[in-house]
N, C-alpha and C positions, 0 to 999 in steps of 0.2 A: 504494500500500500504506500509506504513512504517513497519508494523508488518511483512509482507511477506518479505520485504527486509532484516529485521533483522534476520529472520530465515535462509534465504539463505546465508547471509554473514557470519553466524556462521560456515559454512562449507568452509574452506579455499581451495585454489587450491591444496595445498600439501595433505590435507586430501582426496580430491577427487581422486588424483593420487594414494594414498595409498589404497583407497577403490577399485580402478579399478585394482590393482595388484593382481596377484595370480590366481589360477584356482578354479574350483568348486570341492569340495571333493565328494566322492561317498559313504558317510556315511548315505544314506537314509534308515534307519532301521525302524523297526516296532514302535519304541518309538519316532521317530522324524517325524514331519509333513512335513518338507522340506529338500532337500539336503543342506549340510552346506558348506559355503565358508571357505576354510582352512585359508586364510589370515584374514578374518573377525572375526573368532572365536579364532584365535591365540592370538589376543590382548585383548579380553574380554571374559568373560564367556557367555555361551548361555543365561542364565537367564538375564544378564545385557543387552545384545543385544535385547532380546525380550521385556524387560521392556521399553527400549528407543524407540523401534518400536511402542509400544502401546501409549507412550506419544506423539510421533510425529503424530500418526494417530489422536489422540484426538485434538491436536492443529490444524491440518488441517481441522477437522470438525468444530471447533469453528471459523475458518477463512472463512468458507462458502464452503468448498470442500467436505463435506459429501454427502452421497448418496441421502438423502432426499432433500437437497438444489439443487443438480445437477438435479434431476428429476423435481423439481419445475421450475427451469430456462428453461429446455427443453420445458415444457408445455407452459410457458408464451411466449417464442419466437415463438412457433407455433401459438398461439393465436394472437400474434402481426402481423404475416404474413397474417393471414386470415382477420384480421380487416382492415389493411391498404392496402394490395395488392390483396385481394381475388377477386375484381371485374374487374380486367383488362382482356381484351379479347385476345389481341395479345400475351401476355407473362405472365409467372408465375414467381413471385419473391419470393425466399425463403432465410431464414437465413442459413448460412453455417459456417464451421470452429468451433472454440472453443465456440462461442455463441450457436450454434445448439447442441453442445455436453454438454452444461451446465457447462462448466469448468471455465468460466470467468464472472465477473460482467459487468455491462453496460459500464462503462468507463475504464475497465481494459485493454482492447486490441482493435484492429481494429474490426469493425463490417463487416464481410464478407457477401456479398449479391450475390446470384446466380440468374441471369436473364435468363430464359429459353424461347425460342421462341416456341409458342404453335402449330404453323402450319408447322413445319419443322421436318422431321424425317430422321435420317441416319441409314442405315441398312447394315449388313454384307452380304457377298455373300451367296446365298441359300434361302434368305427370299423372298417370292412371293409378288409382288406389289399388287396383288388382295386382299390381307388381310389388306391393308392399306386404310383408308378412302380417298375419292376423293379430299377432300379439303386440303390435306396435300402435301407440296412440299417434294419430296423424293430424297435423295442422296445415292449413293452406296459407301461404305467404301472400299478403296483400302489400305490394310495394308502392302503392299510390300515396305515399307520404313523403317524408324528407329523403333525399338521396342517401343511399347506404343503410336505410332503415326499412322496417316493415311492421305490419300488424299481423298477428297470427289468429286465424279463424279455425274453429274446431271442425274437422271433417269426419273423424271417427275415433271412438274410444275403444280400447281393447276390453275384453271381458274382465280382466283384473287390472285395476288402475289404482295407483298409490295416491295418498292424500296430497303429496307434493304436486300432483297434476290436477286433481279435482278442486282443491281449495282456490287456486288462482283463476278459475273459470268465472266469467261474468257475462251478463247480457248487455248488448250495446243499445237496446231499445228498438232495434229494427229486425229482431228475430234471429240475429246471429250471436253465436257464443264466442267470446274473445278469450284469449289467454293473456292475462295481465302480467307484464314483466315485473312490476314492483311487488305484486303479491307473490309471484314465484320466487323472487329474491328473498322475501321475508321467510317463506317456507324453507328455503335452502339454508339460510343463515341459522334458523332455529334447529335444523336437523344436523348441522355440522358438529362433529364430535372429535375430541382428541384423547390420546392416552392420558388417564388420570394422573399418571406419574409426572406429567409435564406441567410446567408453569406457563400458562397461555394467557396472553392479554389481547383482547380484540379491540381494534381501533375503528375509527369512523369510516364508513364506506366511501369509496372513491369510484363513482360510476358503477360498473358491474362488479367491481373488485371488493372483496372483504379482507382487509389486512389483519394479520396477527403477528405478535412477537412471541416466540417460544424460548423459554429459559433465558430471556433477556439478551439473546445472541442471534437467533435465527429469525429473520423477517420473511414472512410469506404473504403472497397475494393470491387469494382463492377466487377464481372466476367460474361461475356456473354457466353452462352453455348447453345448447341443443344442436344436434346435427341437422343439417338441411341440405336438400337437393336443389341446386339452382344451376343446372348444366348450361343454360343459355348464357349466363354471365361468364362462367369459366371458359366456355367455348369461344366467346368473343375475345377474351384475353388471349387464348391460345392461338387464335387465327391472326393476331396482329404481327406485322413484320418486325423482326428484331435481330440483333447481332448475338444475343445471349438470352437464355441458356440454350443448351442443346435440345433438340426435339424430344429426346427420351426423358429429360427433366421436365419439360413442359407437360408431357403426357402424365408424368407422376404427380405434378402439382394439381392437374385437373382431377386425377383419380382420388386424391385425399379429400376433396370436397370442401365444404364451408360449414360455418356455425352461425348461430344467432345468440347474442348475449343480452341479458336483461337490462338494457339501458336505452332510453329514448333520446331523441334530439333535444339538446339542453334548453332550447328556447321554445319547444313545442308545448302547447297546452295539454296535449294528449301523451306526453312522454311516459306516463305511468302504464300505458298499454303498448308502447312501441318497443321494438327490438332492433339491435344493431347487427348488420350482416358482417361477419368477419371471416378472414381466410388465414387464421393463425398457422395451421399446419403447412399450408402452401408457402407462406412467407418464410417459415423456418426452413423448409426444403430449399428455397432460393438462397437464403443466407448461407446454408451449409454447403452450397455449391459455388460460392464466391471463391476466387483464387486468393492466394496468400496476401497479395498487395491490397486487393479490394477489401478484404476483411480487416486488415490493419488500418486502412483509411477510416473505416466505419468506427473502429474502437477509439482511434485518436480523436475523431470528431466528437464522440460521446464524452471523452475525457475533457476536451476543451469546453463543451457545454456544461459539464458538471462542476469543474474546478475553476474555470476562468470566466465564462460568460454569466453563469448563475442566473438564468432568467427568472423574473418574478411572476411571470404569467405562464400559462400552459400552451401558448401558441408554438413554442419551440420544444419539441419532445424528441425522444429517441426514435419515435415513429417517423418524424419528419426527416431525421438524419438517415434512417434506413432507406427511405424512398429516394433520397439524393443519391446514395451509393448504388441502389438497384437501377436507377435510371442511367447512371454512368455506365454500368455493366451492360445494360440493354442496348445502348446507342453506340457503343464503341467496340472495335475488334479486340478480342481478348489478348492478342500479342502486344497491345499497347500498355497492358498492366504488368509491370515488373517492379522489382526492388528499386531500379534506377528511376522510375517515374512516380514513386510514392508521393513526393512533395508536389509534383504536378497535379495529381488527383486530389490531394488534400487542399491545395490552393483552389481548384475548381469547386470542390465541395463547400468551402468557406464562402466563396463568392456567391454560389447558388443560395446558401443559407442567408447571406446578407440581403440579397435581392428579394428573397421570399419574405424575410422579416419586414423589410420596408413596405412590401405590398400589403401584408396583413395589418401592419400598423396604420397605414393610410386607410384601409378598409374599415378598421375598427373606429377610427376618428370620424369617418364619414357616417357610419351607422349611429354614432352618438351625437351627430350634428355639430361637430367641432371643426369642420373643414374651413 
């Protein structure tokens, strides 16, 4: 932890702003492996920038962020899930977030856990119920709400249904039975249990997450979710032209499907019945297939966010940084990402972050009437 903090604090706020200044030059010639940032190379020679990039990459590997260690962590957390949670019938519990991506040590950050109900399935319009086993409770997704969200309408209950499913059901006044996200979260929180030998402190909910501290050392975020079938959304993503990932990885991302989590759009008057559509497992698969340099750029961006920028609002999150890195990988040839180009892509990521922050800041002021 101390070494990581020393590395990040060597980069001052002023140097971060300097790195984020300027545009990307169009000098991508046959002799250069990546496009050059005009401001980045105006201060130092290309050889110097590349040598520093390699040194930073080596340090990151020694700190445990190399490709071999990342893959080892991913495997061990999968083994952990099977060993401790593999025998539960009603739900499947899997490690998510940075732990599942192999990017953090055990005590380095919160342990995100995804609790999936095994006998509930949400489907988009057009999917036949006859293709779904009889022992599954089925809900239809109505996406005519805020982007990325939906309302769940009851289609079919199984013969045996648990209270965690029946209690959140409510009538919308038009003859439809809705599945309330807030009531479902209440039921899940009430049923969550821990080993009595552990000292557990529950904290205030944050969206769909229920945070806990165990034995004053381990911080967990539990997110309850439902599996959903929305092949049209995933197929549109799969059909988009891209440089990365390989078709076999695209196919795997589509196969793992999607989830809905019990949280509505924050400004919606109906957020208590709305659900957010998520692609946690697909995102984890993409992050796990980043190459060594791409993963290190993502980790360094998160360090800068946490230890230097320290944003006071929730507009800049790890999710934003993840999307910056994924778009970099999506739009560029993989051979452009090497230890020699680490600073180049870090520079590009910071610039993208700065431009995005400016946009969101202006949009927020406009919405508040402060233009």
